[in-house]
Biopython code that builds the backbone (N, CA, C, O; Angstrom):
import numpy as np
from Bio.PDB.StructureBuilder import StructureBuilder

atoms = [
    (1, "UNK", "N", (3.891, -62.422, -6.696)),
    (1, "UNK", "CA", (2.860, -62.524, -7.537)),
    (1, "UNK", "C", (3.871, -63.478, -7.716)),
    (1, "UNK", "O", (5.055, -63.161, -7.598)),
    (2, "UNK", "N", (3.409, -64.957, -8.073)),
    (2, "UNK", "CA", (4.367, -65.788, -9.229)),
    (2, "UNK", "C", (4.613, -65.995, -10.423)),
    (2, "UNK", "O", (5.164, -64.910, -10.608)),
    (3, "UNK", "N", (4.659, -66.404, -11.239)),
    (3, "UNK", "CA", (4.531, -65.995, -12.930)),
    (3, "UNK", "C", (5.243, -67.419, -13.164)),
    (3, "UNK", "O", (6.428, -67.734, -13.060)),
    (4, "UNK", "N", (4.130, -68.151, -13.509)),
    (4, "UNK", "CA", (4.637, -69.290, -14.143)),
    (4, "UNK", "C", (4.370, -69.257, -16.102)),
    (4, "UNK", "O", (3.819, -68.324, -16.686)),
    (5, "UNK", "N", (4.862, -70.370, -16.704)),
    (5, "UNK", "CA", (4.928, -70.552, -17.803)),
    (5, "UNK", "C", (4.231, -71.551, -18.677)),
    (5, "UNK", "O", (4.845, -71.558, -19.744)),
    (6, "UNK", "N", (3.152, -72.464, -18.721)),
    (6, "UNK", "CA", (2.811, -73.225, -18.621)),
    (6, "UNK", "C", (2.248, -73.630, -20.408)),
    (6, "UNK", "O", (1.700, -72.865, -21.202)),
    (7, "UNK", "N", (2.574, -74.866, -20.574)),
    (7, "UNK", "CA", (1.618, -74.872, -22.588)),
    (7, "UNK", "C", (0.444, -75.275, -21.990)),
    (7, "UNK", "O", (-0.033, -75.161, -20.861)),
    (8, "UNK", "N", (-0.105, -76.068, -23.639)),
    (8, "UNK", "CA", (-2.049, -76.830, -23.298)),
    (8, "UNK", "C", (-1.492, -77.976, -22.712)),
    (8, "UNK", "O", (-0.512, -78.664, -22.997)),
    (9, "UNK", "N", (-2.410, -78.028, -21.755)),
    (9, "UNK", "CA", (-2.248, -79.871, -21.284)),
    (9, "UNK", "C", (-1.502, -79.586, -19.955)),
    (9, "UNK", "O", (-1.669, -80.265, -18.942)),
    (10, "UNK", "N", (-0.860, -78.770, -20.023)),
    (10, "UNK", "CA", (0.613, -78.593, -18.684)),
    (10, "UNK", "C", (-0.754, -77.523, -17.492)),
    (10, "UNK", "O", (-1.548, -76.659, -17.867)),
    (11, "UNK", "N", (-0.523, -78.068, -16.087)),
    (11, "UNK", "CA", (-0.923, -77.750, -15.165)),
    (11, "UNK", "C", (-0.414, -77.022, -13.644)),
    (11, "UNK", "O", (0.806, -77.126, -13.515)),
    (12, "UNK", "N", (-1.153, -76.248, -12.373)),
    (12, "UNK", "CA", (0.121, -76.074, -11.381)),
    (12, "UNK", "C", (-0.869, -76.747, -10.580)),
    (12, "UNK", "O", (-1.675, -77.497, -11.131)),
    (13, "UNK", "N", (-0.893, -76.546, -9.260)),
    (13, "UNK", "CA", (-1.896, -77.479, -8.452)),
    (13, "UNK", "C", (-1.645, -76.173, -6.908)),
    (13, "UNK", "O", (-0.597, -76.254, -6.267)),
    (14, "UNK", "N", (-2.563, -75.253, -6.578)),
    (14, "UNK", "CA", (-2.520, -74.598, -5.520)),
    (14, "UNK", "C", (-2.855, -75.319, -3.426)),
    (14, "UNK", "O", (-3.468, -74.768, -2.512)),
    (15, "UNK", "N", (-2.697, -75.607, -3.433)),
    (15, "UNK", "CA", (-2.147, -75.941, -1.714)),
    (15, "UNK", "C", (-3.051, -77.518, -1.833)),
    (15, "UNK", "O", (-4.134, -77.860, -1.358)),
    (16, "UNK", "N", (-2.122, -78.184, -2.623)),
    (16, "UNK", "CA", (-2.187, -80.027, -2.750)),
    (16, "UNK", "C", (-4.331, -80.352, -3.499)),
    (16, "UNK", "O", (-4.954, -81.399, -3.674)),
    (17, "UNK", "N", (-4.672, -79.097, -3.675)),
    (17, "UNK", "CA", (-6.257, -80.148, -3.475)),
    (17, "UNK", "C", (-6.798, -78.725, -4.772)),
    (17, "UNK", "O", (-7.994, -78.856, -5.034)),
    (18, "UNK", "N", (-6.228, -77.680, -5.428)),
    (18, "UNK", "CA", (-6.724, -77.408, -6.418)),
    (18, "UNK", "C", (-6.037, -76.919, -7.259)),
    (18, "UNK", "O", (-5.385, -75.896, -7.049)),
    (19, "UNK", "N", (-6.044, -77.738, -8.716)),
    (19, "UNK", "CA", (-5.411, -77.706, -9.761)),
    (19, "UNK", "C", (-5.896, -76.864, -11.354)),
    (19, "UNK", "O", (-6.992, -76.866, -11.913)),
    (20, "UNK", "N", (-4.827, -76.312, -11.685)),
    (20, "UNK", "CA", (-5.202, -75.298, -13.165)),
    (20, "UNK", "C", (-4.873, -76.235, -13.960)),
    (20, "UNK", "O", (-4.117, -77.175, -13.716)),
    (21, "UNK", "N", (-5.568, -75.948, -15.164)),
    (21, "UNK", "CA", (-5.097, -76.798, -16.486)),
    (21, "UNK", "C", (-5.070, -75.414, -17.762)),
    (21, "UNK", "O", (-5.302, -74.269, -17.373)),
    (22, "UNK", "N", (-4.865, -75.598, -18.774)),
    (22, "UNK", "CA", (-4.477, -74.756, -19.676)),
    (22, "UNK", "C", (-5.357, -75.737, -20.525)),
    (22, "UNK", "O", (-4.568, -76.645, -20.791)),
    (23, "UNK", "N", (-6.302, -75.979, -20.970)),
    (23, "UNK", "CA", (-6.797, -76.425, -22.153)),
    (23, "UNK", "C", (-6.533, -76.162, -23.684)),
    (23, "UNK", "O", (-6.319, -77.050, -24.509)),
    (24, "UNK", "N", (-6.582, -74.736, -23.953)),
    (24, "UNK", "CA", (-6.315, -74.486, -25.075)),
    (24, "UNK", "C", (-6.003, -72.719, -25.370)),
    (24, "UNK", "O", (-6.612, -71.817, -24.794)),
    (25, "UNK", "N", (-5.460, -72.623, -25.882)),
    (25, "UNK", "CA", (-4.681, -71.398, -26.385)),
    (25, "UNK", "C", (-5.130, -70.707, -27.851)),
    (25, "UNK", "O", (-4.507, -71.269, -28.751)),
    (26, "UNK", "N", (-5.760, -69.968, -28.211)),
    (26, "UNK", "CA", (-6.082, -69.960, -29.246)),
    (26, "UNK", "C", (-5.695, -67.728, -28.919)),
    (26, "UNK", "O", (-6.163, -66.929, -28.108)),
    (27, "UNK", "N", (-4.692, -67.597, -30.023)),
    (27, "UNK", "CA", (-4.176, -65.741, -29.950)),
    (27, "UNK", "C", (-3.982, -65.873, -29.085)),
    (27, "UNK", "O", (-3.483, -66.929, -28.696)),
    (28, "UNK", "N", (-4.435, -64.277, -27.823)),
    (28, "UNK", "CA", (-4.675, -63.911, -27.059)),
    (28, "UNK", "C", (-5.158, -64.542, -26.091)),
    (28, "UNK", "O", (-4.786, -64.339, -24.935)),
    (29, "UNK", "N", (-6.530, -65.856, -26.586)),
    (29, "UNK", "CA", (-6.971, -66.330, -25.102)),
    (29, "UNK", "C", (-6.792, -67.628, -24.716)),
    (29, "UNK", "O", (-6.440, -68.620, -25.354)),
    (30, "UNK", "N", (-7.144, -67.435, -23.364)),
    (30, "UNK", "CA", (-6.183, -68.742, -22.955)),
    (30, "UNK", "C", (-7.529, -69.522, -22.400)),
    (30, "UNK", "O", (-8.622, -68.959, -22.329)),
    (31, "UNK", "N", (-7.324, -70.752, -22.055)),
    (31, "UNK", "CA", (-8.481, -71.214, -21.490)),
    (31, "UNK", "C", (-8.637, -72.245, -20.475)),
    (31, "UNK", "O", (-8.325, -73.267, -21.087)),
    (32, "UNK", "N", (-8.924, -72.568, -19.332)),
    (32, "UNK", "CA", (-8.024, -72.695, -17.816)),
    (32, "UNK", "C", (-9.469, -74.353, -17.512)),
    (32, "UNK", "O", (-10.698, -74.417, -17.517)),
    (33, "UNK", "N", (-8.837, -74.915, -17.393)),
    (33, "UNK", "CA", (-9.786, -75.834, -16.491)),
    (33, "UNK", "C", (-9.813, -75.544, -15.275)),
    (33, "UNK", "O", (-8.957, -74.684, -15.067)),
    (34, "UNK", "N", (-10.576, -75.929, -13.987)),
    (34, "UNK", "CA", (-10.198, -75.840, -12.612)),
    (34, "UNK", "C", (-10.409, -76.761, -12.298)),
    (34, "UNK", "O", (-10.997, -77.338, -13.213)),
    (35, "UNK", "N", (-10.303, -77.333, -11.527)),
    (35, "UNK", "CA", (-10.376, -79.041, -10.066)),
    (35, "UNK", "C", (-10.124, -78.056, -8.879)),
    (35, "UNK", "O", (-9.050, -77.482, -8.702)),
    (36, "UNK", "N", (-11.284, -77.916, -8.043)),
    (36, "UNK", "CA", (-11.240, -77.651, -6.879)),
    (36, "UNK", "C", (-12.458, -78.137, -5.898)),
    (36, "UNK", "O", (-13.630, -78.139, -6.274)),
    (37, "UNK", "N", (-11.923, -78.658, -4.250)),
    (37, "UNK", "CA", (-13.285, -79.025, -3.677)),
    (37, "UNK", "C", (-14.764, -78.286, -3.923)),
    (37, "UNK", "O", (-14.964, -77.153, -4.359)),
    (38, "UNK", "N", (-15.817, -79.375, -3.467)),
    (38, "UNK", "CA", (-16.623, -78.707, -4.037)),
    (38, "UNK", "C", (-16.774, -77.386, -2.668)),
    (38, "UNK", "O", (-17.497, -76.394, -2.761)),
    (39, "UNK", "N", (-15.948, -77.707, -1.550)),
    (39, "UNK", "CA", (-16.524, -75.868, -0.618)),
    (39, "UNK", "C", (-15.370, -74.374, -1.484)),
    (39, "UNK", "O", (-15.283, -73.325, -0.845)),
    (40, "UNK", "N", (-14.702, -74.471, -2.707)),
    (40, "UNK", "CA", (-14.237, -74.027, -2.429)),
    (40, "UNK", "C", (-15.582, -73.170, -3.835)),
    (40, "UNK", "O", (-16.380, -73.590, -4.673)),
    (41, "UNK", "N", (-15.037, -71.659, -3.258)),
    (41, "UNK", "CA", (-15.858, -71.084, -4.781)),
    (41, "UNK", "C", (-14.546, -70.681, -5.787)),
    (41, "UNK", "O", (-13.325, -70.712, -5.638)),
    (42, "UNK", "N", (-15.673, -70.193, -7.147)),
    (42, "UNK", "CA", (-14.081, -69.742, -7.878)),
    (42, "UNK", "C", (-15.629, -69.327, -9.134)),
    (42, "UNK", "O", (-16.523, -69.789, -9.844)),
    (43, "UNK", "N", (-14.865, -67.959, -8.550)),
    (43, "UNK", "CA", (-15.751, -66.980, -9.647)),
    (43, "UNK", "C", (-14.481, -66.476, -10.447)),
    (43, "UNK", "O", (-13.330, -66.563, -10.019)),
    (44, "UNK", "N", (-14.972, -65.752, -12.084)),
    (44, "UNK", "CA", (-13.921, -64.605, -12.251)),
    (44, "UNK", "C", (-13.707, -63.077, -11.437)),
    (44, "UNK", "O", (-14.530, -62.367, -10.858)),
    (45, "UNK", "N", (-12.585, -62.952, -11.611)),
    (45, "UNK", "CA", (-11.936, -61.375, -10.751)),
    (45, "UNK", "C", (-13.198, -60.329, -11.404)),
    (45, "UNK", "O", (-13.085, -59.273, -10.781)),
    (46, "UNK", "N", (-14.129, -60.233, -12.216)),
    (46, "UNK", "CA", (-14.581, -59.017, -12.397)),
    (46, "UNK", "C", (-16.007, -59.283, -12.039)),
    (46, "UNK", "O", (-16.759, -58.374, -11.688)),
    (47, "UNK", "N", (-16.405, -60.625, -12.136)),
    (47, "UNK", "CA", (-18.256, -61.057, -11.239)),
    (47, "UNK", "C", (-17.846, -60.396, -9.876)),
    (47, "UNK", "O", (-18.381, -59.374, -9.444)),
    (48, "UNK", "N", (-16.258, -61.482, -8.875)),
    (48, "UNK", "CA", (-16.517, -61.352, -7.461)),
    (48, "UNK", "C", (-16.340, -60.163, -7.167)),
    (48, "UNK", "O", (-16.803, -59.964, -6.044)),
    (49, "UNK", "N", (-15.623, -58.687, -7.883)),
    (49, "UNK", "CA", (-15.878, -57.103, -7.737)),
    (49, "UNK", "C", (-17.043, -57.148, -7.344)),
    (49, "UNK", "O", (-17.642, -57.375, -6.293)),
    (50, "UNK", "N", (-17.431, -56.702, -9.134)),
    (50, "UNK", "CA", (-18.923, -56.709, -9.008)),
    (50, "UNK", "C", (-20.251, -57.194, -8.105)),
    (50, "UNK", "O", (-21.373, -56.691, -8.149)),
    (51, "UNK", "N", (-19.688, -58.604, -7.060)),
    (51, "UNK", "CA", (-20.396, -58.941, -6.746)),
    (51, "UNK", "C", (-19.960, -58.000, -4.702)),
    (51, "UNK", "O", (-20.659, -57.577, -3.781)),
    (52, "UNK", "N", (-19.055, -58.075, -4.866)),
    (52, "UNK", "CA", (-18.513, -57.640, -3.648)),
    (52, "UNK", "C", (-19.444, -56.149, -3.646)),
    (52, "UNK", "O", (-20.143, -55.921, -2.658)),
    (53, "UNK", "N", (-19.404, -54.909, -5.089)),
    (53, "UNK", "CA", (-19.739, -54.314, -4.404)),
    (53, "UNK", "C", (-21.285, -53.792, -4.173)),
    (53, "UNK", "O", (-21.749, -52.830, -3.562)),
    (54, "UNK", "N", (-21.716, -54.576, -4.734)),
    (54, "UNK", "CA", (-23.105, -54.981, -4.154)),
    (54, "UNK", "C", (-23.263, -54.856, -3.359)),
    (54, "UNK", "O", (-23.525, -53.800, -2.783)),
    (55, "UNK", "N", (-23.144, -56.256, -2.824)),
    (55, "UNK", "CA", (-23.280, -56.604, -1.307)),
    (55, "UNK", "C", (-22.364, -55.347, -0.020)),
    (55, "UNK", "O", (-22.052, -55.646, 1.132)),
    (56, "UNK", "N", (-22.192, -54.353, -0.519)),
    (56, "UNK", "CA", (-20.823, -53.555, 0.747)),
    (56, "UNK", "C", (-22.348, -52.641, 0.022)),
    (56, "UNK", "O", (-23.215, -52.393, 0.860)),
    (57, "UNK", "N", (-22.583, -52.268, -1.160)),
    (57, "UNK", "CA", (-23.922, -51.467, -1.444)),
    (57, "UNK", "C", (-25.157, -51.416, -0.342)),
    (57, "UNK", "O", (-25.827, -50.532, 0.192)),
    (58, "UNK", "N", (-25.093, -52.663, -0.307)),
    (58, "UNK", "CA", (-26.930, -53.188, 0.642)),
    (58, "UNK", "C", (-26.933, -52.981, 1.753)),
    (58, "UNK", "O", (-27.969, -52.644, 2.326)),
    (59, "UNK", "N", (-25.179, -53.193, 2.703)),
    (59, "UNK", "CA", (-25.012, -53.147, 3.189)),
    (59, "UNK", "C", (-24.755, -51.469, 4.178)),
    (59, "UNK", "O", (-24.443, -51.141, 5.323)),
    (60, "UNK", "N", (-24.996, -51.021, 3.312)),
    (60, "UNK", "CA", (-25.111, -49.317, 3.816)),
    (60, "UNK", "C", (-26.663, -48.842, 3.697)),
    (60, "UNK", "O", (-27.287, -48.053, 4.406)),
    (61, "UNK", "N", (-27.128, -49.688, 2.413)),
    (61, "UNK", "CA", (-28.319, -49.291, 2.431)),
    (61, "UNK", "C", (-29.197, -49.929, 4.324)),
    (61, "UNK", "O", (-29.990, -49.454, 5.138)),
    (62, "UNK", "N", (-28.678, -50.745, 4.222)),
    (62, "UNK", "CA", (-30.215, -51.443, 4.919)),
    (62, "UNK", "C", (-29.644, -50.726, 6.337)),
    (62, "UNK", "O", (-30.300, -51.082, 7.315)),
    (63, "UNK", "N", (-28.286, -49.559, 6.708)),
    (63, "UNK", "CA", (-28.716, -49.017, 8.240)),
    (63, "UNK", "C", (-29.611, -48.820, 8.721)),
    (63, "UNK", "O", (-29.755, -47.602, 8.613)),
    (64, "UNK", "N", (-30.690, -49.347, 9.421)),
    (64, "UNK", "CA", (-31.220, -48.445, 10.474)),
    (64, "UNK", "C", (-30.743, -47.676, 11.950)),
    (64, "UNK", "O", (-29.848, -47.771, 12.790)),
    (65, "UNK", "N", (-31.652, -47.067, 11.742)),
    (65, "UNK", "CA", (-31.771, -46.556, 13.711)),
    (65, "UNK", "C", (-32.415, -47.073, 13.968)),
    (65, "UNK", "O", (-33.522, -47.399, 13.539)),
    (66, "UNK", "N", (-31.258, -47.477, 15.565)),
    (66, "UNK", "CA", (-32.560, -47.931, 16.276)),
    (66, "UNK", "C", (-33.529, -47.396, 17.141)),
    (66, "UNK", "O", (-33.810, -48.170, 18.056)),
    (67, "UNK", "N", (-34.168, -46.265, 17.155)),
    (67, "UNK", "CA", (-34.614, -45.726, 17.554)),
    (67, "UNK", "C", (-36.372, -46.182, 16.345)),
    (67, "UNK", "O", (-37.407, -46.698, 16.767)),
    (68, "UNK", "N", (-36.071, -45.739, 14.886)),
    (68, "UNK", "CA", (-37.108, -46.325, 14.474)),
    (68, "UNK", "C", (-36.921, -47.887, 14.107)),
    (68, "UNK", "O", (-37.396, -48.151, 13.003)),
    (69, "UNK", "N", (-36.372, -48.920, 14.741)),
    (69, "UNK", "CA", (-36.909, -50.230, 14.854)),
    (69, "UNK", "C", (-37.349, -50.118, 15.915)),
    (69, "UNK", "O", (-38.442, -50.619, 15.653)),
    (70, "UNK", "N", (-37.443, -49.780, 17.313)),
    (70, "UNK", "CA", (-38.262, -49.463, 18.648)),
    (70, "UNK", "C", (-39.815, -49.354, 17.432)),
    (70, "UNK", "O", (-40.506, -50.199, 16.863)),
    (71, "UNK", "N", (-39.809, -48.266, 17.472)),
    (71, "UNK", "CA", (-41.080, -46.916, 16.797)),
    (71, "UNK", "C", (-42.236, -48.427, 15.824)),
    (71, "UNK", "O", (-43.423, -48.666, 16.051)),
    (72, "UNK", "N", (-41.150, -49.279, 14.615)),
    (72, "UNK", "CA", (-41.648, -50.388, 14.459)),
    (72, "UNK", "C", (-42.237, -51.520, 15.148)),
    (72, "UNK", "O", (-43.222, -52.256, 15.090)),
    (73, "UNK", "N", (-40.917, -51.273, 15.999)),
    (73, "UNK", "CA", (-41.828, -52.698, 16.711)),
    (73, "UNK", "C", (-42.347, -52.293, 17.775)),
    (73, "UNK", "O", (-42.572, -53.109, 18.669)),
    (74, "UNK", "N", (-42.664, -50.928, 17.937)),
    (74, "UNK", "CA", (-43.879, -50.411, 19.210)),
    (74, "UNK", "C", (-43.227, -51.227, 20.106)),
    (74, "UNK", "O", (-43.448, -52.284, 20.697)),
    (75, "UNK", "N", (-42.451, -50.498, 20.031)),
    (75, "UNK", "CA", (-41.425, -51.118, 21.776)),
    (75, "UNK", "C", (-41.214, -49.718, 22.094)),
    (75, "UNK", "O", (-40.603, -49.402, 23.115)),
]
sb = StructureBuilder()
sb.init_structure("model")
sb.init_model(0)
sb.init_chain("A")
sb.init_seg("    ")
for serial, (resi, resn, name, xyz) in enumerate(atoms, 1):
    if name == "N":
        sb.init_residue(resn, " ", resi, " ")
    sb.init_atom(name, np.array(xyz, "f"), 0.0, 1.0, " ", f" {name:<3s}", serial, name[0])
structure = sb.get_structure()
């Protein structure tokens, strides 16, 4: 992990096309602005982890036996 110190209105650039700027610092909270191409999705980590968990659970629940599928399709 790269650890950087930035002040308000300072930024970092990732891969030449993603810019993260410190917008505001209040106490122990930092507000960040992120500029990235439209094809990049950006999530807060806790949201991303929850989405991954829900998707994994859906995959596990969607497992269907081939014989059961044949019965449903009448094959």
